[in-house]
MARBA-135520 format. One record per residue (C-alpha): residue number from 1; x, y, z. Coordinates in steps of 0.02 Angstrom, whole numbers, plus 50000, padded with zeros to 5 digits. Layout:
   pos      px      py      pz
   NUM       X       Y       Z
...
This chain:
   pos      px      py      pz
     1   49730   50197   51252
     2   49526   50229   51253
     3   49500   50039   51298
     4   49629   50033   51425
     5   49563   50181   51517
     6   49393   50113   51490
     7   49437   49939   51588
     8   49535   50037   51710
     9   49383   50142   51768
    10   49282   49996   51803
    11   49413   49920   51907
    12   49427   50075   51993
    13   49244   50088   52015
    14   49220   49906   52093
    15   49364   49933   52216
    16   49279   50073   52289
    17   49151   49980   52315
    18   49182   49802   52386
    19   49335   49730   52442
    20   49319   49559   52339
    21   49456   49553   52223
    22   49321   49434   52137
    23   49224   49593   52069
    24   49356   49598   51937
    25   49220   49495   51843
    26   49122   49664   51795
    27   49275   49728   51696
    28   49248   49575   51582
    29   49047   49598   51586
    30   49086   49797   51547
    31   49182   49765   51402
    32   49093   49625   51316
    33   48925   49725   51327
    34   49025   49877   51255
    35   49102   49793   51113
    36   48911   49719   51081
    37   48844   49888   51043
    38   48877   49985   50881
    39   48974   50115   50952
    40   49091   49971   51042
    41   49103   49869   50869
    42   49142   50048   50770
    43   49285   50069   50914
    44   49369   49900   50901
    45   49371   49909   50712
    46   49433   50088   50735
    47   49598   50042   50812
    48   49641   49928   50649
    49   49616   50082   50521
    50   49698   50201   50637
    51   49859   50070   50645
    52   49848   50054   50448
    53   49847   50243   50412
    54   49983   50272   50540
    55   50101   50408   50524
    56   50276   50430   50526
    57   50375   50279   50501
    58   50221   50170   50542
    59   50094   50170   50392
    60   50033   50106   50238
    61   50079   50251   50120
    62   50062   50433   50132
    63   50197   50465   50242
    64   50383   50407   50219
    65   50500   50278   50313
    66   50371   50115   50295
    67   50291   49996   50180
    68   50274   50119   50038
    69   50444   50158   50039
    70   50493   49980   50043
    71   50385   49913   49903
    72   50418   50072   49768
    73   50606   50111   49805
    74   50643   49937   49777
    75   50553   49949   49601
    76   50614   50036   49435
    77   50485   50183   49449
    78   50560   50294   49573
    79   50711   50335   49678
    80   50768   50458   49792
    81   50968   50482   49760
    82   51088   50560   49889
    83   51154   50736   49836
    84   51300   50782   49805
    85   51245   50945   49917
    86   51249   50799   50061
    87   51060   50796   50065
    88   50968   50644   50089
    89   51011   50481   50176
    90   51062   50328   50063
    91   50929   50223   50135
    92   50830   50252   49976
    93   50956   50230   49845
    94   51017   50091   49933
    95   50848   49993   49922
    96   50847   50045   49729
    97   51020   49989   49701
    98   50994   49838   49789
    99   51137   49864   49903
   100   51030   49888   50068
   101   51080   49802   50242
   102   50980   49697   50338
   103   50979   49832   50474
   104   50882   49950   50361
   105   50771   50061   50470
   106   50643   50052   50318
   107   50622   49863   50311
   108   50616   49847   50506
   109   50477   49986   50511
   110   50378   49877   50383
   111   50398   49713   50490
   112   50353   49836   50643
   113   50198   49898   50570
   114   50142   49758   50488
   115   50141   49643   50661
   116   50049   49771   50734
   117   49912   49781   50598
   118   49906   49615   50636
   119   49885   49639   50815
   120   49757   49752   50813
   121   49650   49645   50706
   122   49676   49501   50823
   123   49626   49604   50986
   124   49486   49670   50886
   125   49425   49483   50827
   126   49452   49430   51000
   127   49335   49568   51055
   128   49214   49554   50953
   129   49176   49371   50947
   130   49191   49374   51148
   131   49061   49512   51136
   132   48944   49415   51008
   133   48940   49563   50891
   134   48878   49552   50725
   135   48942   49422   50613
   136   48982   49590   50481
   137   49094   49657   50611
   138   49179   49510   50662
   139   49212   49462   50465
   140   49274   49623   50443
   141   49415   49622   50580
   142   49462   49456   50494
   143   49483   49524   50311
   144   49581   49652   50393
   145   49708   49544   50482
   146   49713   49447   50316
   147   49765   49578   50203
   148   49880   49612   50334
   149   49964   49423   50324
   150   49946   49442   50136
   151   50061   49592   50127
   152   50170   49529   50257
   153   50209   49367   50152
   154   50234   49458   50007
   155   50378   49544   50082
   156   50445   49429   50194
   157   50403   49235   50146
   158   50403   49135   50292
   159   50337   49256   50441
   160   50295   49218   50627
   161   50095   49169   50619
   162   49981   49203   50764
   163   49802   49226   50784
   164   49790   49247   50966
   165   49875   49396   51051
   166   49904   49295   51226
   167   50063   49207   51158
   168   50238   49255   51183
   169   50300   49310   51014
   170   50465   49257   51035
   171   50427   49069   51044
   172   50334   49080   50885
   173   50415   48985   50736
   174   50395   49051   50566
   175   50268   48978   50473
   176   50286   48949   50271
   177   50216   49054   50158
   178   50118   48933   50059
   179   50028   48882   50207
   180   49983   49071   50270
   181   49942   49078   50112
   182   49818   48959   50113
   183   49746   49026   50292
   184   49718   49190   50205
   185   49616   49123   50060
   186   49510   49022   50178
   187   49490   49182   50295
   188   49446   49290   50138
   189   49323   49155   50081
   190   49225   49118   50231
   191   49211   49320   50281
   192   49196   49418   50124
   193   49015   49395   50091
   194   48981   49434   50252
   195   49041   49604   50229
   196   48922   49759   50188
   197   48887   49819   50019
   198   48904   49995   50050
   199   49012   50096   49954
   200   49078   50275   49999
   201   49012   50344   50156
   202   49077   50252   50318
   203   49176   50130   50206
   204   49275   50232   50104
   205   49412   50195   50200
   206   49358   50004   50290
   207   49339   49845   50188
   208   49165   49818   50127
   209   49128   49656   50038
   210   49208   49722   49859
   211   49357   49789   49948
   212   49356   49607   50028
   213   49372   49525   49851
   214   49487   49646   49798
   215   49631   49577   49912
   216   49555   49417   49870
   217   49591   49434   49693
   218   49765   49508   49739
   219   49797   49354   49841
   220   49769   49240   49692
   221   49871   49377   49559
   222   50025   49336   49645
   223   49993   49148   49695
   224   50094   49072   49584
   225   50245   49166   49662
   226   50187   49117   49838
   227   50130   48946   49830
   228   50214   48890   49652
   229   50038   48864   49586
   230   49947   49000   49472
   231   49780   49040   49524
   232   49716   49152   49344
   233   49534   49100   49344
   234   49521   49103   49538
   235   49579   49298   49510
   236   49462   49324   49358
   237   49310   49256   49489
   238   49357   49372   49611
   239   49368   49513   49499
   240   49199   49475   49440
   241   49138   49498   49632
   242   49238   49684   49626
   243   49152   49728   49457
   244   48985   49693   49508
   245   48992   49822   49631
   246   48954   49934   49491
   247   49124   50027   49487
   248   49175   50115   49328
   249   49333   50216   49263
   250   49320   50404   49331
   251   49320   50504   49165
   252   49465   50589   49104
   253   49390   50758   49027
   254   49440   50938   49014
   255   49406   51019   49182
   256   49484   51182   49235
   257   49457   51147   49415
   258   49576   50996   49393
   259   49750   50966   49394
   260   49823   50967   49224
   261   49654   51059   49181
   262   49583   50856   49156
   263   49480   50761   49279
   264   49580   50594   49278
   265   49687   50687   49404
   266   49540   50707   49530
   267   49584   50518   49576
   268   49723   50580   49677
   269   49673   50745   49767
   270   49580   50761   49934
   271   49453   50644   49927
   272   49463   50499   49812
   273   49322   50468   49686
   274   49179   50342   49722
   275   49137   50292   49569
   276   49335   50222   49536
   277   49384   50198   49718
   278   49375   50036   49790
   279   49478   50073   49960
   280   49582   50211   50017
   281   49659   50286   50155
   282   49588   50453   50245
   283   49723   50570   50255
   284   49719   50759   50319
   285   49865   50845   50341
   286   49913   50873   50539
   287   49754   50787   50585
   288   49751   50615   50521
   289   49920   50565   50423
   290   49964   50651   50282
   291   50030   50640   50118
   292   50205   50700   50053
   293   50238   50620   49875
   294   50247   50779   49759
   295   50313   50891   49910
   296   50469   50758   49931
   297   50471   50771   49757
   298   50480   50957   49710
   299   50653   51067   49745
   300   50627   51220   49853
   301   50608   51339   49718
   302   50481   51255   49625
   303   50389   51206   49786
   304   50363   51388   49813
   305   50327   51421   49642
   306   50183   51315   49629
   307   50126   51286   49808
   308   50191   51435   49896
   309   50315   51319   50014
   310   50470   51227   49993
   311   50491   51057   49918
   312   50609   50926   49987
   313   50715   50883   49839
   314   50699   50720   49833
   315   50598   50589   49722
   316   50648   50565   49560
   317   50573   50449   49408
   318   50716   50356   49333
   319   50734   50416   49156
   320   50720   50242   49068
   321   50543   50227   49160
   322   50481   50408   49098
   323   50541   50348   48931
   324   50403   50222   48912
   325   50263   50332   48909
   326   50192   50378   48760
   327   50190   50576   48717
   328   49994   50577   48691
   329   49973   50484   48853
   330   49869   50605   48991
   331   49963   50522   49124
   332   50137   50573   49062
   333   50083   50747   49133
   334   50124   50694   49305
   335   50290   50716   49268
   336   50402   50894   49275
   337   50556   50894   49176
   338   50651   51031   49071
   339   50623   51213   49152
   340   50499   51260   49256
   341   50400   51425   49320
   342   50532   51452   49442
   343   50666   51440   49315
   344   50745   51261   49394
   345   50786   51152   49266
   346   50761   50978   49295
   347   50869   50863   49188
   348   50808   50689   49124
   349   50958   50587   49183
   350   51041   50581   49355
   351   51232   50563   49371
   352   51248   50477   49525
   353   51135   50404   49665
   354   51261   50374   49804
   355   51420   50430   49780
   356   51448   50568   49745
   357   51275   50593   49724
   358   51160   50678   49606
   359   51167   50872   49578
   360   51019   50967   49673
   361   50923   50954   49500
   362   50947   50831   49429
   363   50791   50706   49406
   364   50627   50703   49340
   365   50480   50755   49481
   366   50326   50679   49486
   367   50165   50774   49540
   368   50015   50628   49537
   369   49974   50663   49707
   370   49966   50874   49690
   371   49951   50942   49867
   372   49767   50966   49896
   373   49666   51006   50061
   374   49750   51069   50199
   375   49945   51078   50173
   376   50109   51145   50205
   377   50292   51097   50185
   378   50259   50931   50295
   379   50138   50857   50187
   380   49948   50874   50107
   381   49788   50815   50111
   382   49771   50698   49954
   383   49698   50536   49999
   384   49791   50378   49950
   385   49692   50262   49831
   386   49752   50083   49890
   387   49636   49993   49771
   388   49551   50061   49604
   389   49443   50000   49468
   390   49582   50007   49349
   391   49668   49906   49421
   392   49534   49764   49425
   393   49514   49789   49227
   394   49703   49763   49216
   395   49709   49600   49321
   396   49576   49543   49212
   397   49669   49570   49062
   398   49805   49490   49121
   399   49726   49324   49194
   400   49637   49311   49041
   401   49803   49323   48927
   402   49880   49207   49039
   403   49730   49070   49003
   404   49776   49110   48826
   405   49595   49206   48796
   406   49670   49356   48707
   407   49515   49420   48628
   408   49426   49438   48803
   409   49587   49520   48867
   410   49597   49672   48753
   411   49429   49758   48794
   412   49497   49768   48988
   413   49661   49824   48935
   414   49595   49950   48803
   415   49486   50022   48944
   416   49607   50107   49017
   417   49710   50135   48882
   418   49550   50251   48799
   419   49542   50356   48957
   420   49723   50393   48944
   421   49699   50450   48732
   422   49795   50301   48694
   423   49735   50187   48535
   424   49679   50019   48567
   425   49766   49866   48552
   426   49679   49703   48485
   427   49777   49575   48526
   428   49866   49625   48701
   429   50027   49517   48757
   430   50093   49508   48924
   431   50221   49651   48887
   432   50073   49768   48835
   433   49980   49735   49009
   434   50141   49745   49130
   435   50178   49914   49049
   436   50003   49979   49052
   437   50007   49927   49236
   438   50158   50032   49255
   439   50094   50184   49167
   440   49918   50170   49246
   441   49971   50130   49422
   442   50140   50200   49458
   443   50154   50286   49637
   444   50031   50191   49707
   445   50128   50034   49779
   446   50104   49906   49656
   447   50269   49906   49552
   448   50380   49791   49644
   449   50252   49657   49664
   450   50200   49667   49477
   451   50381   49657   49426
   452   50407   49502   49531
   453   50256   49417   49439
   454   50319   49474   49283
   455   50478   49406   49290
   456   50573   49581   49274
   457   50617   49619   49448
   458   50805   49545   49445
   459   50859   49610   49283
   460   50983   49758   49269
   461   50926   49935   49236
   462   51001   50095   49242
   463   51116   50101   49417
   464   51036   49937   49452
   465   51129   49776   49441
   466   51067   49613   49407
   467   50984   49542   49556
   468   50989   49370   49635
   469   50828   49261   49648
   470   50854   49283   49834
   471   50817   49476   49830
   472   50637   49423   49795
   473   50604   49431   49955
   474   50667   49567   50088
   475   50779   49511   50226
   476   50709   49474   50420
   477   50764   49642   50492
   478   50924   49617   50616
   479   50836   49710   50750
   480   50697   49585   50744
   481   50830   49437   50732
   482   50929   49522   50875
   483   50746   49514   50991
   484   50717   49339   50940
   485   50861   49221   50897
   486   50734   49088   50847
   487   50692   49188   50677
   488   50773   49107   50547
   489   50846   49242   50418
   490   50787   49233   50214
   491   50912   49156   50115
   492   51053   49252   50042
   493   51063   49377   50175
   494   51182   49392   50312
   495   51127   49463   50484
């Protein structure tokens, strides 16, 4: 809106001073001049990050009913059951049990949000290029666009592809997933080295050089899924570029000021620590989106007892996921099970997810994002760590094992395990690494992608039946096909 009003103001002034309609050229000139300035470049880039952060139904993470929920509730690590008291819609349990329809609102919201991120990035690239902005600013907008396309093909496969907003989207045919993958890789390789190496500060929630290489590493990590050709060595090379930024694991040490008395939990507090955080979302309740994840999990009595306000009694952790954690693992402290300070007893097992639904206190709860900063019953201000150095170490471990270099993998894996209080593994297997990724990165949006890459996504578990290969992609939302009949539904789904 700010940029639209700016253009309107210039046009209005020109109309008052001259009757020639071709005076509108000053609008274009003024806009280009503005985006050539440091303030203008920040404005263009801010529109991208504002869209990424978003809010209810239109966001990467923090709020609900968009990308995070789509990718998390389709995995094995969390679910919101319908309650036999009538609470909670079926959407989340349907995602979990593979029974969601193509009309699911969460899927449509994610499609819209990703396209809005792409549109905002295209606009910024256009504005910055036309104004001869700094190469770093143009590169940052291009890296953000590549990131959005990476998420788009990860969820939906073949999707409409465009880098110019001056097109009729209804006439853009879907581009093959592998083709967009190649574009993403080429854009990242061409631009990440142009990004600043500044860590934290103004780049806490922006793509610097290391965050750009982190995206490239994630794209290469899943290249076999997208194209059929793995890129393990390329992923290792990108991880090495991230590691060159000097990141370290945040310490896990006794600290009375930290959740559960351990500094490990600082990673998920009001501000993510700069030592380990590569890219984060800045969230402040009632100001810049917010973080609902612990509040959504706790019931009302426990929420009041622990936080001073009601919880939503939603998210639970499946017992088969919880049971994998070693009792000595400090990360197990994020789960609430059994009797709580308010007298509530959270059971390990859930009797039903959809019909008749779970009893009110069934299910293990999660407080990984224990509410911090400004907080109330609608959310908290915990920033969200999109990418952390622990993920880099686990990617390096995985790629080395997949390349047959097991001894090289062990130190990367064991750094993460040692921080959690676990014993080293001398010769790690892919199963060890897959499990460790679940222990370390749960609730952070990585699980579905990991399950697909490790071949476990379609496996039956708990209430979830065996899946079919087509389910590794989400359907093109019905609302989008209704709006654009040229869109071709992903195989296996019925509109």
